[in-house]
N, C-alpha and C positions, 0 to 999 in steps of 0.2 A: 872684483869678481865679474861684474857686468861689463867692465871695460874690455875684457879679453874672453869673450864667449867662444865656445868650440865651434868650428866650422860646420855648416849643415851636413857636409859629407861625412864628417866624423860621427855626428849624431845619428845620421841615417844608417851608417855601418853598424853602430852599436844596436840600434833597433832591429836591424836585420839579424844580427847575431842572437839577440834575445828571443826573437820570434822563432828562430830555428834551433834553439837550445833544446837538447834532448834530456838534459839532466834536471836537477831540482833547484838550480840557481835562480834566485829571485831578484838580485840587484846587479846592475851593470853601470859602470862609470863611463860617461860619455865625454871624455876629454879631460884636459888638465884643470879646467874650471870646476868640473864635478869632483875631481879628486881633491882639490883644495877645500871645497865646501864640506865634503865628507870627512876629511882629515880634521877640519875645524870642529865639526860635530863631535868627533871622538874625543877631542882635547878639552872640550868645555862641558859644563853641566847643562842639563836640558834647559833650565831657566835662562842661563846666560846665552846659550846658542839661539834660542827662539826669541829672546829679548833683543839680541843683536839683529836678527832678521826683521823683527818688527820695526826696529829703529831705522833700518834701511828702507823699508816700505813707506814709513811715515815721512821720510825725507828729512 
């Protein structure tokens, strides 16, 4: 995931879109890395997902 982060321009575009959103949308995916992370979150239990993130952070 960290090996292929979204380009800054992609993230900036999504931030602009979110800031100018007139609806009630709360979440915006900023590129394929965010999509992969959120898809993984949906596919796993809360404990497994956050345990995996913790494992990545601990090295």
